[in-house]
VEXFI-834835 format. One record per residue (C-alpha): residue number from 1; chain; x, y, z. Coordinates in pm, whole numbers, plus 50000, padded with zeros to 5 digits. Each point is the difference from the previous one (the first is absolute). Example, Ala and Ser with C-alpha at 12.3 -4.5 7.8 and 13.67 -1.06 7.14 Angstrom:
<rs>
pos;unit;east;north;up
1;A;51230;49550;50780 $
2;A;50137;50344;49934 $
</rs>
This chain:
<rs>
pos;unit;east;north;up
1;A;51832;54775;51745 $
2;A;49967;49745;49711 $
3;A;49708;50170;49911 $
4;A;50197;50357;50002 $
5;A;50253;49856;49747 $
6;A;49729;49840;49778 $
7;A;49838;50389;49967 $
8;A;50381;50164;49996 $
9;A;50029;49755;49708 $
10;A;49726;50079;49828 $
11;A;50019;50399;50049 $
12;A;50364;49954;49831 $
13;A;49883;49777;49677 $
14;A;50186;49701;50126 $
15;A;49917;49702;49734 $
16;A;50095;49746;50198 $
17;A;50011;49949;50409 $
18;A;50181;49731;50218 $
19;A;49824;49893;50285 $
20;A;50340;49919;50287 $
21;A;49797;49671;50231 $
22;A;50204;49813;50258 $
23;A;50077;49613;50055 $
24;A;49838;50149;50332 $
25;A;49696;49904;49848 $
26;A;50046;49620;49939 $
27;A;49834;49791;50307 $
28;A;50265;49993;50283 $
29;A;50004;49604;50025 $
30;A;50218;50041;49659 $
31;A;50216;50217;50149 $
32;A;50171;49731;50207 $
33;A;50367;49999;50138 $
34;A;50157;49726;49822 $
35;A;50319;49877;49883 $
36;A;49865;49994;49620 $
37;A;49902;50321;49807 $
38;A;49697;50169;50007 $
39;A;49808;50059;49650 $
40;A;49688;50176;49994 $
41;A;49739;49976;49716 $
42;A;49698;50223;49980 $
43;A;49728;49769;49998 $
44;A;50128;49876;50348 $
45;A;49840;50311;50169 $
46;A;49682;49797;50035 $
47;A;50183;49692;50045 $
48;A;49931;49942;50410 $
49;A;49582;50073;49858 $
50;A;49949;50330;50231 $
51;A;50257;50309;49944 $
52;A;50250;49965;50246 $
53;A;50264;50275;49896 $
54;A;50354;50102;50217 $
55;A;49825;50275;50221 $
56;A;49803;50302;49892 $
57;A;50243;50110;49798 $
58;A;49923;49664;49764 $
59;A;49629;50033;50060 $
60;A;50008;50389;49885 $
61;A;50207;49869;49672 $
62;A;49763;49686;49945 $
63;A;49673;50275;50025 $
64;A;50155;50246;49741 $
65;A;50032;49739;49753 $
66;A;49697;49883;50048 $
67;A;49824;50315;49975 $
68;A;50177;50107;49719 $
69;A;49862;49700;49794 $
70;A;49593;49976;50134 $
71;A;49918;50350;49985 $
72;A;49682;50061;49792 $
73;A;49996;49651;49839 $
74;A;49626;49936;50039 $
75;A;49901;50311;49839 $
76;A;50209;49900;49672 $
77;A;49857;49655;49986 $
78;A;49668;50076;50001 $
79;A;50074;50229;49716 $
80;A;50180;49751;49788 $
81;A;49714;49715;50087 $
82;A;49724;50079;49727 $
83;A;49807;49692;50124 $
84;A;49935;50254;50358 $
85;A;49789;50291;50015 $
86;A;50307;50168;50147 $
87;A;49955;49885;50397 $
88;A;50220;50039;50230 $
89;A;50050;49790;50304 $
90;A;50017;50223;50304 $
91;A;50011;49872;50369 $
92;A;49798;50190;50253 $
93;A;49628;50101;50103 $
94;A;49926;50191;49740 $
95;A;49928;50344;50207 $
96;A;50276;50205;49804 $
97;A;49844;50206;49717 $
98;A;50124;49891;49688 $
99;A;49930;50102;49615 $
100;A;50065;49679;49800 $
101;A;49817;49691;50000 $
102;A;50179;49805;50241 $
103;A;49974;49658;50172 $
104;A;49972;50008;50347 $
105;A;50139;49653;50151 $
106;A;49917;50100;50415 $
107;A;50083;49644;50091 $
108;A;50366;50124;49993 $
109;A;50183;50173;50282 $
110;A;49897;50367;49985 $
111;A;50290;50241;50001 $
112;A;50045;50400;50096 $
113;A;49670;50191;49884 $
114;A;50146;50351;49915 $
115;A;50393;50103;50057 $
116;A;50129;50264;49803 $
117;A;50326;50238;50015 $
118;A;49955;50314;50083 $
119;A;50320;50152;49859 $
120;A;49989;50376;50112 $
121;A;50299;49910;50278 $
122;A;50231;49870;49722 $
123;A;49894;50326;49754 $
124;A;50069;50256;50296 $
125;A;50336;49834;50083 $
126;A;50166;49912;49672 $
127;A;49770;50181;49800 $
128;A;49943;49683;49795 $
129;A;49696;49889;49827 $
130;A;49952;49691;49735 $
131;A;50140;50099;49659 $
132;A;49790;49672;49820 $
133;A;49620;50031;50032 $
134;A;49856;49690;50137 $
135;A;49797;49901;49675 $
136;A;50331;50039;49859 $
137;A;50187;49802;50209 $
138;A;49784;49712;50008 $
139;A;49995;50014;49617 $
140;A;50390;49939;49970 $
141;A;49987;49707;50308 $
142;A;49696;49864;49794 $
143;A;50153;49984;49670 $
144;A;50336;49839;50171 $
145;A;49767;49740;50177 $
146;A;49822;49936;49688 $
147;A;50246;49912;49799 $
148;A;50154;49753;50249 $
149;A;49652;49824;50031 $
150;A;50011;50016;49575 $
151;A;50318;49824;50056 $
152;A;49856;49693;50228 $
153;A;49700;49972;49768 $
154;A;50141;49963;49661 $
155;A;49996;49671;49821 $
156;A;49716;49905;50181 $
157;A;49717;49830;49884 $
158;A;49599;50153;50053 $
159;A;49964;49837;50317 $
160;A;50283;50009;50126 $
161;A;50013;50381;49948 $
162;A;49653;50012;50177 $
163;A;50163;49774;50331 $
164;A;50251;50201;50026 $
165;A;49805;50331;49991 $
166;A;49812;49857;50234 $
167;A;50283;49967;50262 $
168;A;50116;50324;49914 $
169;A;49650;50136;50126 $
170;A;50001;49841;50311 $
171;A;50175;50002;50360 $
172;A;50059;49803;50255 $
173;A;50023;49948;50419 $
174;A;50394;49971;50033 $
175;A;50012;49777;50326 $
176;A;50377;50009;50091 $
177;A;50001;49640;50132 $
178;A;49855;49849;49699 $
179;A;50096;49610;49902 $
180;A;50297;49942;49734 $
181;A;49906;49691;49745 $
182;A;50338;49849;49859 $
183;A;49960;49842;49650 $
184;A;50277;49798;49894 $
185;A;50021;49952;49686 $
186;A;50230;49657;49899 $
187;A;50216;50038;49680 $
188;A;50175;49777;49878 $
189;A;50282;50162;49768 $
190;A;50234;49799;49821 $
191;A;50196;50062;49635 $
192;A;50005;49653;49907 $
193;A;49831;49940;49694 $
194;A;50028;50366;49893 $
195;A;50255;50179;49742 $
196;A;50221;50133;50297 $
197;A;50009;50092;50341 $
198;A;49883;50356;49937 $
199;A;49703;49900;49872 $
200;A;49881;49902;50328 $
201;A;50044;50327;50135 $
202;A;49824;50138;49691 $
203;A;49699;49763;50125 $
204;A;50055;50118;50370 $
205;A;50003;50368;49909 $
206;A;49651;49913;49800 $
207;A;49851;49846;50280 $
208;A;50081;50306;50252 $
209;A;49899;50302;49764 $
210;A;49684;49756;49965 $
211;A;49974;49958;50364 $
212;A;50061;50337;50128 $
213;A;49725;50156;49739 $
214;A;49692;49745;50106 $
215;A;50068;50048;50384 $
216;A;50126;50351;50031 $
217;A;49713;50138;50219 $
218;A;50015;49722;50281 $
219;A;50391;50084;50102 $
220;A;49942;50398;49992 $
221;A;49694;50092;50113 $
222;A;49851;50014;50397 $
223;A;49741;49822;50004 $
224;A;49810;49707;50241 $
225;A;50237;49717;49883 $
226;A;50355;50065;49902 $
227;A;50157;49726;49719 $
228;A;50313;49893;49982 $
229;A;50155;49837;49652 $
230;A;50318;49863;49952 $
231;A;50160;50242;49691 $
232;A;50196;50229;50210 $
233;A;50046;49757;50306 $
234;A;50159;49766;49786 $
235;A;50102;49687;50189 $
236;A;50272;49743;49784 $
237;A;49958;49615;50054 $
238;A;50298;49797;49838 $
239;A;49835;49704;49864 $
240;A;50207;49679;49952 $
241;A;49790;49796;49804 $
242;A;49991;49835;49694 $
243;A;49894;50172;49619 $
244;A;49623;50045;50022 $
245;A;49939;49934;50314 $
246;A;49750;50325;50009 $
247;A;49817;49830;50331 $
248;A;50245;49898;50228 $
249;A;50161;50414;49962 $
250;A;49617;50036;50111 $
251;A;49982;49801;50276 $
252;A;50351;50140;50151 $
253;A;49934;50348;49944 $
254;A;49656;49999;50112 $
255;A;50090;49827;50334 $
256;A;50233;50262;50049 $
257;A;49730;50280;49958 $
258;A;49767;49778;50254 $
259;A;50296;50026;50256 $
260;A;49964;50355;49968 $
261;A;49669;50025;50061 $
262;A;49871;50099;49615 $
263;A;49665;50021;49961 $
264;A;49893;49906;49652 $
265;A;50233;49781;49764 $
266;A;49960;50097;49615 $
267;A;50197;49695;49792 $
268;A;50124;50196;49727 $
269;A;50210;49934;49662 $
270;A;50270;50242;49894 $
271;A;49801;50032;49616 $
272;A;49674;50140;50184 $
273;A;49874;50315;49934 $
274;A;49726;50166;50219 $
275;A;49756;50226;49858 $
276;A;49765;50123;50199 $
277;A;50005;50198;50296 $
278;A;49861;49959;50383 $
279;A;50028;49625;50021 $
280;A;50145;49965;50315 $
281;A;49753;50153;50211 $
282;A;49733;50070;49766 $
283;A;49979;49683;49894 $
284;A;50184;49743;50150 $
285;A;49976;50050;50357 $
286;A;49657;50090;49975 $
287;A;49955;49677;49818 $
288;A;50141;49808;50284 $
289;A;49737;50190;50270 $
290;A;49675;49884;49773 $
291;A;50099;49698;50001 $
292;A;50052;49980;50349 $
293;A;49650;50157;50039 $
294;A;49820;49785;49738 $
295;A;50199;49648;50017 $
296;A;49988;50018;50414 $
297;A;50388;49939;50017 $
298;A;50259;50133;50120 $
299;A;50149;50350;49919 $
300;A;50248;49929;49726 $
301;A;49902;49667;49904 $
302;A;49990;49949;49628 $
303;A;50164;50029;49651 $
304;A;49991;50289;49774 $
305;A;50097;50013;49617 $
306;A;50096;50292;49748 $
307;A;49848;49985;49658 $
308;A;50186;49930;49713 $
309;A;49947;50170;49751 $
310;A;50294;49825;49776 $
311;A;49803;49716;50056 $
312;A;49688;49991;50081 $
313;A;49918;49633;49942 $
314;A;50315;49870;50184 $
315;A;49933;49835;50325 $
316;A;50330;50167;50116 $
317;A;49922;50251;50315 $
318;A;50306;50179;49948 $
319;A;50008;50201;50277 $
320;A;49828;49834;50306 $
321;A;49945;50236;50331 $
322;A;49991;49774;50345 $
323;A;49985;50098;50344 $
324;A;50240;49954;50299 $
325;A;49690;49793;50102 $
326;A;50148;49731;49766 $
327;A;50283;50048;50111 $
328;A;49924;49942;50365 $
329;A;49769;49683;49904 $
330;A;50295;49826;49811 $
331;A;50293;50073;50251 $
332;A;50172;50279;49776 $
333;A;49975;49773;49629 $
334;A;49817;50145;49746 $
335;A;49948;49722;49757 $
336;A;50073;49661;50035 $
337;A;50391;49861;49918 $
338;A;49847;49789;49658 $
339;A;49951;50311;49832 $
340;A;50308;50128;49778 $
341;A;49915;50294;49745 $
342;A;49626;49859;49888 $
343;A;49646;49960;50156 $
344;A;50079;50179;50375 $
345;A;49755;50289;49947 $
346;A;49757;49782;49874 $
347;A;50041;49821;50298 $
348;A;49941;50304;50237 $
349;A;49677;50071;49809 $
350;A;49863;49660;49994 $
351;A;50092;50005;50375 $
352;A;49802;50266;50136 $
353;A;49703;49942;49746 $
354;A;49886;49694;50213 $
355;A;49888;50271;50252 $
356;A;49877;50244;49732 $
357;A;50325;50226;50074 $
358;A;50136;50011;49678 $
359;A;49906;50298;49731 $
360;A;50148;50152;49713 $
361;A;50021;50369;50037 $
362;A;49954;50269;49667 $
363;A;50347;50146;50068 $
364;A;50182;49921;49648 $
365;A;50395;49921;49960 $
366;A;50166;49876;49734 $
367;A;50244;49697;49945 $
368;A;50338;50068;49797 $
369;A;50097;49644;49980 $
370;A;49774;49681;50037 $
371;A;49648;49881;49979 $
372;A;50008;49879;49602 $
373;A;50371;50134;49948 $
374;A;50319;49803;50071 $
375;A;50095;50010;50343 $
376;A;50381;50084;50130 $
377;A;50000;49678;50137 $
378;A;49881;49618;49979 $
379;A;49696;49978;50133 $
380;A;49993;49759;50262 $
381;A;49570;49903;50116 $
382;A;49942;49912;50324 $
383;A;49801;49655;49863 $
384;A;49722;49945;50235 $
385;A;49992;50306;50214 $
386;A;49649;50009;49935 $
387;A;49972;49675;50215 $
388;A;50220;49911;50274 $
389;A;50152;50351;50141 $
390;A;49697;50196;49902 $
391;A;49788;49736;50205 $
392;A;50305;50002;50283 $
393;A;50027;50356;50026 $
394;A;49578;50057;49984 $
395;A;50017;49774;50348 $
396;A;50246;50169;50188 $
397;A;49780;50327;49908 $
398;A;49707;49844;50108 $
399;A;50184;49898;50324 $
400;A;50106;50337;50097 $
401;A;49701;50167;49926 $
402;A;49777;49685;50202 $
403;A;50208;50142;50315 $
404;A;50031;50388;49940 $
405;A;49687;50074;49811 $
406;A;49750;49715;49952 $
407;A;49766;50270;49822 $
408;A;50187;49909;49669 $
409;A;49828;49764;49799 $
410;A;50166;49851;49727 $
411;A;49796;49942;49712 $
412;A;49954;49735;49703 $
413;A;50165;50042;49692 $
414;A;49854;49944;49650 $
415;A;50111;50056;49658 $
416;A;49807;49954;49712 $
417;A;50196;49876;49686 $
418;A;49807;50053;49641 $
419;A;50155;49884;49696 $
420;A;49895;50214;49719 $
421;A;50086;49972;49611 $
422;A;49719;50195;49869 $
423;A;50007;50300;50270 $
424;A;49606;49992;50013 $
425;A;50003;50345;50199 $
426;A;49617;49956;50078 $
427;A;50033;49693;50165 $
428;A;50349;50114;50169 $
429;A;49804;50358;50114 $
430;A;49766;49793;50182 $
431;A;50256;49767;50186 $
432;A;50232;50303;50074 $
433;A;49725;50155;50183 $
434;A;49857;49740;50227 $
435;A;49973;50020;50333 $
436;A;50235;49913;50280 $
437;A;49935;49931;50409 $
438;A;50209;50213;50237 $
439;A;50116;49678;50120 $
440;A;50208;49845;49678 $
441;A;50212;50173;49818 $
442;A;49988;49969;49577 $
443;A;50253;50035;49759 $
444;A;49894;49926;49607 $
445;A;50273;49883;49782 $
446;A;49933;50003;49612 $
447;A;50231;49826;49789 $
448;A;49948;50115;49636 $
449;A;50048;49861;49635 $
450;A;50269;50283;49851 $
451;A;49823;49996;49663 $
452;A;49670;50151;50119 $
453;A;49946;50383;49857 $
454;A;49776;50019;50358 $
455;A;50309;49999;50246 $
456;A;50065;50440;49968 $
457;A;49666;50009;50117 $
458;A;50018;49791;50261 $
459;A;50311;50121;50141 $
460;A;49842;50325;49999 $
461;A;49747;49948;50139 $
462;A;50120;49786;50289 $
463;A;50381;49977;49990 $
464;A;50024;50301;50278 $
465;A;49773;49744;50278 $
466;A;50269;49891;50260 $
467;A;49723;49678;50030 $
468;A;50028;49937;49601 $
469;A;50332;49812;49860 $
470;A;50004;49956;49595 $
471;A;50212;49789;49877 $
472;A;50082;49964;49598 $
473;A;50157;49654;49920 $
474;A;50287;50043;49723 $
475;A;49789;49807;49772 $
476;A;49634;49843;50011 $
477;A;50096;49677;50266 $
478;A;49629;49907;50043 $
479;A;49762;49960;50294 $
480;A;50186;49802;50206 $
481;A;50361;50124;49963 $
482;A;49829;50316;50093 $
483;A;49837;49878;50322 $
484;A;50323;49881;50138 $
485;A;50168;50321;49905 $
486;A;49732;50154;50251 $
487;A;50066;49720;50260 $
488;A;50363;50040;50042 $
489;A;49960;50412;50032 $
490;A;49711;49959;50242 $
491;A;50105;50026;50376 $
492;A;49638;49946;50148 $
493;A;49895;49738;50222 $
494;A;49694;49881;49689 $
495;A;49962;50050;49655 $
496;A;49686;50052;49815 $
497;A;49986;49866;49632 $
498;A;49791;50188;49787 $
499;A;49956;50017;49605 $
500;A;50025;50295;49789 $
501;A;49660;49956;49864 $
502;A;49765;49965;50331 $
503;A;49779;50187;50169 $
504;A;50032;49962;50391 $
505;A;49720;50112;50245 $
506;A;50073;50305;50142 $
507;A;50124;49844;50348 $
508;A;50196;49681;49880 $
509;A;50284;50142;50209 $
510;A;49813;50044;50328 $
511;A;49851;49651;49939 $
512;A;50335;49834;49897 $
513;A;50146;50115;50338 $
514;A;49700;49885;50158 $
515;A;50030;49649;49854 $
516;A;50346;50023;50082 $
517;A;49999;50067;50347 $
518;A;49655;49739;50055 $
519;A;50285;49669;49849 $
520;A;50351;50155;50064 $
521;A;50183;49690;49953 $
522;A;49816;49899;49681 $
523;A;50180;50140;49678 $
524;A;49610;50061;49837 $
525;A;49152;49473;50429 $
526;A;49976;49769;49821 $
527;A;50324;49951;50070 $
528;A;50351;50013;49730 $
529;A;49870;50026;49677 $
530;A;50146;49910;49724 $
531;A;50131;50316;49852 $
532;A;49898;50327;49899 $
533;A;50011;50223;49680 $
534;A;50255;50295;49983 $
535;A;49773;50214;49889 $
536;A;49925;50091;50357 $
537;A;50224;49771;50257 $
538;A;50142;50089;50356 $
539;A;50345;49761;50077 $
540;A;50153;50123;50295 $
541;A;50374;50104;49908 $
542;A;50235;49737;50154 $
543;A;50395;49920;49910 $
544;A;49881;49659;49832 $
545;A;50108;50042;49647 $
546;A;49698;49935;49879 $
547;A;49943;50224;49675 $
548;A;49779;49966;49646 $
549;A;50129;49738;49755 $
550;A;50151;50189;49684 $
551;A;49904;49708;49806 $
552;A;49692;50076;49957 $
553;A;49879;50223;49701 $
554;A;50001;50381;50085 $
555;A;49649;50046;50027 $
556;A;49972;49734;50240 $
557;A;49840;49657;50031 $
558;A;50093;49774;50313 $
559;A;50236;50241;50189 $
560;A;49725;50083;50256 $
561;A;49928;49615;50052 $
562;A;50391;49939;50042 $
563;A;50044;50293;50230 $
564;A;49739;49935;50227 $
565;A;50117;49625;50043 $
566;A;50337;50081;50049 $
567;A;49901;50297;50256 $
568;A;49766;49750;50173 $
569;A;50260;49717;50034 $
570;A;50275;50196;50145 $
571;A;49727;50176;50281 $
572;A;49884;49652;50097 $
573;A;50368;49852;49998 $
574;A;50077;50273;50254 $
575;A;49690;50035;50215 $
576;A;49765;50218;49816 $
577;A;49714;49919;49794 $
578;A;49893;50043;49651 $
579;A;49800;50228;49807 $
580;A;49666;50090;50186 $
581;A;49681;50184;49768 $
582;A;49926;50341;50084 $
583;A;49679;50039;49823 $
584;A;49990;50377;50110 $
585;A;50314;50101;49829 $
586;A;49795;50106;49655 $
587;A;50167;50054;49660 $
588;A;49787;49989;49711 $
589;A;50117;49915;49647 $
590;A;49866;50099;49692 $
591;A;49858;49833;49669 $
592;A;50308;50000;49777 $
593;A;49904;50205;49639 $
594;A;49704;50122;50165 $
595;A;49810;49607;50024 $
596;A;50077;49912;49640 $
597;A;50140;49648;49946 $
598;A;50364;49959;50016 $
599;A;50218;49673;50069 $
600;A;50331;50145;49985 $
601;A;50060;50029;50363 $
602;A;49845;49623;50099 $
603;A;50316;49922;49733 $
604;A;50250;50125;50134 $
605;A;49872;49899;50408 $
606;A;49963;49638;49859 $
607;A;50385;49984;49863 $
608;A;50119;50133;50327 $
609;A;49761;49786;50220 $
610;A;50048;49696;49775 $
611;A;50418;49994;50166 $
612;A;49831;49969;50339 $
613;A;49946;49660;49945 $
614;A;50352;49915;49975 $
615;A;50059;50199;50347 $
616;A;49707;49834;50197 $
617;A;49950;49626;49858 $
618;A;49842;49910;50351 $
619;A;49742;50277;49921 $
620;A;49893;49896;49659 $
621;A;49725;49732;49945 $
622;A;50087;49807;49741 $
623;A;49668;49808;49821 $
624;A;50036;49784;49660 $
625;A;49661;49877;50025 $
626;A;49750;50096;49696 $
627;A;49882;50335;49970 $
628;A;49654;50033;50132 $
629;A;50166;49829;50360 $
630;A;50248;50322;49951 $
631;A;49771;50233;49929 $
632;A;49704;49830;50315 $
633;A;50341;50004;50249 $
634;A;50039;50380;49849 $
635;A;49655;50095;50036 $
636;A;50010;49850;50394 $
637;A;50314;50193;50093 $
638;A;49797;50307;49856 $
639;A;49703;49935;50187 $
640;A;50147;50055;50311 $
641;A;50202;49661;50111 $
642;A;50346;50120;50127 $
643;A;50267;49842;49805 $
644;A;50330;50074;49939 $
645;A;50146;50381;49841 $
646;A;50053;49858;49661 $
647;A;49811;49788;49772 $
648;A;50166;49750;49720 $
649;A;49770;49872;49730 $
650;A;50143;49765;49754 $
651;A;49863;49813;49767 $
652;A;49702;50041;49685 $
653;A;49668;50017;49930 $
654;A;49732;50267;49856 $
655;A;50119;50219;50241 $
656;A;50351;49952;49971 $
657;A;50082;49864;49668 $
658;A;50367;49991;50047 $
659;A;50231;49959;50354 $
660;A;50012;50347;50165 $
661;A;50121;50070;50344 $
662;A;49830;50326;50224 $
663;A;50012;50118;50263 $
664;A;49671;50105;50202 $
665;A;50146;50404;50042 $
666;A;49959;50100;49665 $
667;A;49705;49779;49859 $
668;A;49690;50204;49890 $
669;A;49718;49805;50128 $
670;A;49666;50016;49964 $
671;A;49757;49700;50072 $
672;A;49678;50112;49886 $
673;A;49670;49800;50150 $
674;A;50054;49778;49667 $
675;A;50338;49894;50147 $
676;A;50184;50160;49670 $
677;A;50382;50061;50118 $
678;A;50188;50192;49760 $
679;A;50407;50064;50032 $
680;A;50184;50260;49821 $
681;A;50297;49872;49861 $
682;A;50204;50211;49783 $
</rs>
């Protein structure tokens, strides 16, 4: 009957045709007899997964709509896609004679081979014959469908256009008993900090527009899995929390979504704009499946973060997705109560990084507020979250997995901190290409001098990598302050300090992991090494308050000795051990100035080392005897007698014309067969 009406409308040159559908095509489960009035929306026809209309009448209405929308789609898509050879996917066994170049897919269901209409009876009784030829009718239909397809393709880039045309050219088996996957989008909405309440509604309208644009296929097409998102299924939760307590809103809304059996939880902000279509099924759901397969963890374990194009160098993770597996493990609490409005997303990312289950996906978004711009509230960081809260959450998750999924294995995490003054790309390229072990998760943190012109090139090459964080100081703070900043940002078990002008051996990360696992209680067996140099130094990341001393020159001098002594003392005092040698963890330092004589660095180091004698008088040896005796003592120390870490020489002689104070660390020593001894004093 519907097709008869359409043909009549064409015959009478009707320009617009209204197809009157019915409320009966909605699922019967939504048409309950309750006291509240029912308000049905178009998308809810698929809300129960398989179509479940009211009676055959409702099924006929739904079937007519689908036929009108989908007939002739593949041929147009093949014609509109210049990247293909105009091939069309056809299900069947290729036994029918065909006049075009077609792609046969005989792995799919086979339909009726041949069924044509014989119109002799209707012609005899009603004197009716078609007034429009088959070719003309198909052309009219094709033009209509093409126009609708062009609307969908308008505004998309080349990649998105190709992907969309590819979906138009394919068909899917429809399983009437398909599962439903629900995405709960946790969206705090507030007018606080805005110029008025209407601004928050404007933000919501913008968000709704882009959410609908990037998820339209999932809620409308028939396929293996049906996805649900919340833009037309909105639940409002009134959250009575103080201003700026965004994390409390996330906790309250996520708990409700958990109780309502949501599968995925997307922690968003009301000023987020989603840019890429396909992120639900094609990216997030698929990535969680791959994580489970690759890391041998339960389905749903992990954390997925979007790429923020607004602030690619910021560690904010503005939109984070977790599965109800996380909510189950923590009793419905998405994040600990310690978080107010900062650090919650990095917390989730770092938590699942310990199992290799955190990834950043290419799906993009932009943030209207935040990052480097002033926030609408006072930013309150959860100080120390990388220690207590993160450690407790990891232990709870590990305990839960031990009984429910023992195959899941926790990995070691190692952050490589690199202060960079000159941004020497040949050295950094080699460092950032180092091989890592499958049982260790690594991340590089590079702290830059803001005046270096190479920063732009560095960011262009590496800012997109989720395992690299490039941080730029407001001013040239020097190596010690930069390392301190890197330690504050780190959330790993261990830290490897490297200079930006060393060449590490290719397997340095693998050997570093071996050394750590061989000495798990050490801060780095010739037991208890006095100190190491920060050009290549491993330290356990613990909450000991130890930082690099900022009293030393920016280029360094004594800060590595001071750091190691403080780390060692804290470790020993709390039942640990000192630093251990790791002879296979190798980094080579090239000659400065290509081997030309230069004393400037030694001079700067001597200034820093000189201050250590006041800090560690118990490790300082004073000798006021004549210079020859002091020389003999120094010579004896150099030739292998284990003395103290520092040597102080006082007195005058041919070798020391004036009283001087040195430390062994920064003397340039050369003792020849003639026992000649050189001290470079600037």
